[in-house]
N, C-alpha and C positions, 0 to 999 in steps of 0.2 A: 235124482238130481241132488247135488251138494252145493252148499254155499260156503264162501271163505270170508272170515272176518279178521284177517291178519292185522289190519290197522289198529283195531281196538285191543287186540291181544298184545301187540307191540307196546301200545301206550300203557297197558296195565303192568307189563314187566318193567318198564322204565320207572313207573311209580313204586314198584316193589324195590328197585335198586335204591331209590331215594328214601325208603322207609327205614327207620332205625329200630323197628321192633322185632323183626323175625330173623335177623341175620344169625349165622352160625359159624362164620369164619371171618378173620381179619387178614388183610393183605397189606404188607408194608412195602412201599415202593420208594425209589430214590435213595440218595445217600447223603450223609452228613447233615447239613442244615436244611436240605431240601426233602427230607423224609416226610411222607404222609401216609396215614392209615386209612384204608378203605374197608367198609363193611360189605359183606356179600353173602351169597347162599351157595353152599357146597354142591348141592345137586345140580344147580344150573351150570356152575363152573365145570363140573366133571363131564357133563354131557355136551358142553360147547367147546371145551378145549382139551384135546388129548394130552397136552403137556401138563396142565393143572390136574388132570385125573391121575397121571402117574405120580406127581408130587404128593398129592393128598393120599393116594393109596400107600405110599411109603412112609407117611407120617400120621398114621391113624392115632387118634386120641381116645382116651377113656370117655365114656358117656358123661355129658354135662361139662366137659372141658372144651373150651373154645379153640378151634384150630387156628393156626397162625402161620402164614408163609411170607417169605421175603422175595422181592423182585427188584434188586438194587439197580439193574441195568435199564429200568424203565422209569421215566419221570412221571410225576403225578398228572401233569397235563396230558401226556400221551396215554396213560392208563385210563383216564376218564373217557377218552375217545374209544378205547378198546372195550371198556365195560359197557358203554352204550350200544356198541355193536353186539356184544355177547348177550345182553339182556333183550334189547329191542330189535336187533337186526337192522339197525339204522346207523348211518355214519354221515355226518355233515362236514364237508371239506371246504366249503366256500370261504369260511372265515379263517382257515388255517394257513399258516406259512408253509411254503413248499418243504422247507427243512423239517418242520414238524410232521408233515405227511410222510417223508422219507423215514423219520424215526418211528412213526407209527407202523410203517411197513416192517421195519426190523422187529418191533415188538410183536406184531402179528405173527411173524415167522418164528420167533422164540416160543410163542404160545401155541404153535402148530394150528393156526387159524387159516387153513389153506384157501378157503373161499375169499377171505379178506386179502390175503397175500396176492392172489391172482387179480382181484379187482383193483387194488391200489397200484400195482405195476402198470396195468393198462391205463388207469386214470392219469398217472404221472406222465406216461409217454404221450398220451393224446392231448393233455391239457397243460403240462408244465415242462415241455421239452426245451424251450428256450432258456428257462431258468436253470435247468439241469446242465445245459451246455455252458452257460455263463459261470456256473459253479461246479465245474466238472470234477475237480479234485474231491470235493465233498460227496458228490453223487457216486463217483467210482469207489470211494472208500466204503460207502454204505453197501453198494452192490457186491463188493468182494467179501463181505462178512458172512455170507451164506451161499452155499451152492444151490439153494432152492430159489434164489432170485434170478431165474433164468432170463426172463424178459428184460429186466433192468440191465443185466450183464450184457445181453445182446445189444441193447440200445447203446451202452457205453462202448462196446467193441466196434459197432457200426460207426459211431461218431469219431472214434480214434482213427479208424481206417480212412475216413474222408478228411479229417483234420488232425493228422498225427502229431503235428507240432504242439498241439494243445497239451499233450501229455509227455511226449518224448523230450520236449524242451522246457518242461516245467520243473521247478525245484523239487517237486515230489516224485519225479520219475524214478529215481534210484530206490525209492521205498515201495515200488510196485512189488506185488507178490510174484514169485517165479511163475506160478500157474497163469496169472493174467498176462504177463509178458509173453509167455509161450503162445497163449491163445491169440495174441496180436500178430506175432511174427509168422504164425502159421497161415495167415490169411493171404489170399491171392490179390485182394483188392486194396491193400494198404497203400496210400498215396504218398510214398516216400522213396527216394533213391535207395537202392540196395546198399550202397557204400555207407549211407547215413544210418541205415538200420544196423549194419555191422558195427559202426562206431558207437552207437548207443548201447548195443548189447555188451560191448567191452566196457563202456562206462558203468553200466549196471553191475557187471562182474567185479569191477574195481571197488565199487561202493560196498559190496558184500565182503570185501577183504581190505579193510581200511589201512592195514599196515603195508600194503603194496604201494610201490611207486608206479607212476604211469608208464615209464619207459621200459618196454620189454627187453631192451638190450642189456639191462642190468639184472634181469630175473635169473634166478638159479633154476636148475632142472626141477627141483621140488616145487618152486613157485608156479611153474607151468602146469605141473600135475594138480596143484590145488585149484588153479584157475580153470583147468579142464574139467575138474569135478564140479566146480561152481556152475559152469556153463554147459554141462553135459546135455541138458534138456533143451537148450537154446540153439546150440551149434547146428544141429541137423536141419533147422528151419531157416537159416540165413542162406540166401541163394547166391553163393559166392561165384558160381559159374556165370552169373549175369554181370559181373564187374568188367570194366575195361582192363586191358593189360597193365596200364599204368596204375589204376586203382589196386589191382591185385598185387603188383610189385611194392607199392608204397604202403598199403594198408593191411595186407594179409600176410605177406611173406615174413615180416618180423615176428609173427605169432605162429609160425608153422609148427612149433612143438605142441601147440594145443590140439593138433589133429592126429588121428591115427595115421601111421606111415603111408598106407595104401591110399587113404582118402586124400592126403596131401599130394601124393604122386599123381593121382588122377587129375586133380585140379591143376597142378603145374603142367602136366602133359597137354592139357586142353589149350594152354596158351603157347606151348612150344611146338606142338605137332598138329597141323591142321587135319591130318588124316587119322588122328587118334579117335577111337570109337567111344562115344559117350555111353554111360551105363543107363539102364532103364529107370533107375530111381531118381534121376536128376530132375528137379522141379523146373518148370518153365518160368520165365520172368513174370513178375507181377503184372496185373492188369491196370497199368497206370492210365489215368484219364487226362488227356490234354485237349483243351478246347481248340476247335478250328482245324483239326487234322481230318476227321472223318465223322460222318453221321450215319452209322450203320446199325441195323438190327441183326446182322449176321456175324460180323467179325469184330475183334477187338484190336487194340494197337499192336499187340504181339504179332498177330497175323499180318497186319499192315506193314510192320517192320520187315518181316520175312519176305513178303512180296516185293517190297521196295529194294531189298538186297538183291533179289533175283533180277529185277528189272535193270539195276545198275551194275550187276555182276560184281557186287562187293562181297568179298570173302566167299566167292562162289565155290571154292574147293575146301572150305573149312567145315568140318562136321559139327562144329559147335556154334556156328554163326547164329542159329536160331535161338540160342540161349543167352547171347550177349545183350549189352545195353541196346535200347531201342534205336533203330535207324529210321529217321522220319524226314527225308528230304522233300517230300511232296505233300500237298494238300489234295485230298480226294473229294472231288465235287460230284455230288449225287446227281445222276441223270435220270435214273428210273429205279423205282422199287415196285415190284409186282403187287404187293399187298396195298400199296398206296395209289399207284398209277394204272394198274391193270396188267393182265397177263397176255394180251393178244399180240400177235406179230405187228399189227398196225401201231399199237402203243410203243412197242420197242423201236420201230423204224422212225416214227415221228420224233421221238425224244433222243435217239442216239445216233442216227445216221449223220455222216460227215463230221463226226467228232473224233479227233485224233487221240491217241494214247489213252485207251480205256481199259479198265479192269472189271471183269465180270466175276461175281460171287453167286453160287447157287447152293441153297440150303436144301438138302434132301429131306423128304418127309419121313417122320418117325425115325430119325437118325440124327446124330451129332455131326455127320459128315458134310463137308463143304467142298464143292467142286468149283472150277472156274478157269479163267485164262486171261492173258494180256494181249491186247491188240494194239500194236504201235502205229498202225495206220488208221483207216476209217471203216465203219460199217456202212453198207448201202443195201438197197432193196432189189437191185437188179440181179437176176440169176447169173452167178459167175463164181470163179475161184480166184484167189490171189495167185501170183506166179509160182509160189512154192507149194500150193495146196494146203497151206496152214490155216486159211480162213475160207469159209464156205458161205456165200451170200445167197439169200433167197427171200423173195417178197413175203412168203408165208411161213418163214422160220424165224426163230430168235437168233441170238448170238451162237454161231457154230464154228468150232475150231477143227477145220478139216472134216474128217469123218470120225475123229477121235472123241469129240464131245458135241452132241447135237441137242438142240431144244426145238421142238416142233409140235404140230398137231396132226392127228390122224386125218382130220377132215380137209387138210390143205386149204385153209381159209385164213385170211388176214384178220378176221374179226371173231375168231373162236379162241378161247384161252388155251395156252400151251397145256397139253396133257401128257407129255412124255419127255423125259431126259434120257438120252441113250449114250452109252460109252462103248467104243470099239478099241481093240488093242493094236498098238503099233501100226496105225494106218499111215499117218503123215508126220508123226512126231517121234523123236528119238526114244523117249521114254513113255511108257503107258501111264495114263492118268490114274487108272485103277483097273480092276478086272472088268471084263465085258458084262453088260447087262442093261436092263431098262429100269428106270427109277422114277418115282413120283417126286415132283418138286414142291416144296413147301413155300418157298419165296426165292426171289432173286433180286440182285442189285447190280447196277452198272455205274461205275464212277469214271470220270475223266480226271487224270492226274495232272497236277499243275506244280511245277517246281517252286519251292519256297524261295522268296527273294532274300 
C-alpha cells in the first residue's frame, strides 16, 4: 500500500520558490520599464519545462557563475502564475482577468508546458466563453500565435461560423492570417451568403496589395496575376457555383482573369447550359441555418431546397440546380419522427393519415444514405392503391411508394415496430430510387409542406 502527500510537497516547493538562499539562476522577464528579475532553481526548471531545458543546455555557465536568461515576451505578473505552476503544480485563476489568463496560455505554450496549455484552453472555453466572444478580436489574435492552441482555435472558428459578421465585418478582418481565413471559408457551416464570402475574400486580397485600386476594370494583366497569387489558397474554397446568375454576372465575371481558363469556362457553362455536366470536385452549398423552415434530425436545408425544386419543377432539367442558392418556398411541419413518436404502423397512421402534401425522409442504418418520397395527396390505413399505383396504402405498413419503396413489419401487426425497408427497381416509377435490396431503418421523419406566405 502506498500513500500520497502531494499537498505538503506542493507547499514545500512553493516555499522554496520564495526562499532567496538557494537559487542558482535568475530570469529576467518583461521589457523596458516593466522588467523584473526572478530567482529560481535550474534543476526544477529543466525538468518541468522542455523549453527552459533547451535554453539552459545551450547557455552552460562555468561553476559558481550564476545562470541568467531573458523572457521578454512574458510579463512579470504572468510569469509569477507560471512559476507557481512549475513549482507547486497549482494555479489560481479566480482572481485573474480573462485577458491575463489568455496571456498565461501563450506563456505556457512558449515554455512548452503542455499540461497547462491543455488545462487553460478548456478552462477558458468552459468558463470564459462569453468574455471571449465579446472580445473576439483579442481572443482570435492570441489563438493565431501558435498552432498548438488547437482547442482555442476551434472555439474561434466555431464562433465565426455561427456569427461571421463579428469578424468579416470588423475593422481587423483584413489583418487576418491567410491560414485562418482559409480555415474559415473551407467550413460547410459558415452562416453567410456565398456572394458575401466572395466579396470579403476580394476585400482581404486588396488589403494585401494596398497599391491596387478596387475597380478590376482598370487592372492590368499583371495586376490580375498578382491578385491570383495572393488569393491562390482562398479561391478553391469559395463556392461560386452556389451564386445566382445575377450574382455571378455582377460579382464574378469582372474578375474572370483571376481563374484558370478551364475553371472559368466550367463556371460560365453552368449558367449558360442546363445540360452541362458538373465535375466531381464541386462543393455543395454551405449548410445555412434558417429558423422556421424545418426541424429535422435527418436532412439539412440543402436537401430541403433540392426536394422543393423537385416538387415545384423549378430548374428540373438543370444539372446544376442542386448547387445553386437555396430554394425554400415551403415550411416543413413535422408530423412524425420515429425516434420521438415511435416506429409502429399505428403511430404512423394516427399522426399522418389524411394530411395532404407530405414528404418522407428515411435514414438507413449504418449509412449516410437517405431515401424517401413526396405524396401530394393523403395517407390512409385502408388497403388500397392510388389510381397510378404510385402510393400503396396498408393498415400494417408505413409510407409506401408503390412497390418501389416499402416500410413494413414481417409480423403484419399495427403495433410492432417497422423492421424492414425494401426497395424494388422500376416497378411503378419512371426512375429507380436505388438498387434493389432490404435495408434496416435508423430513423424516419414525415413532414407536411406548407407554402410560405
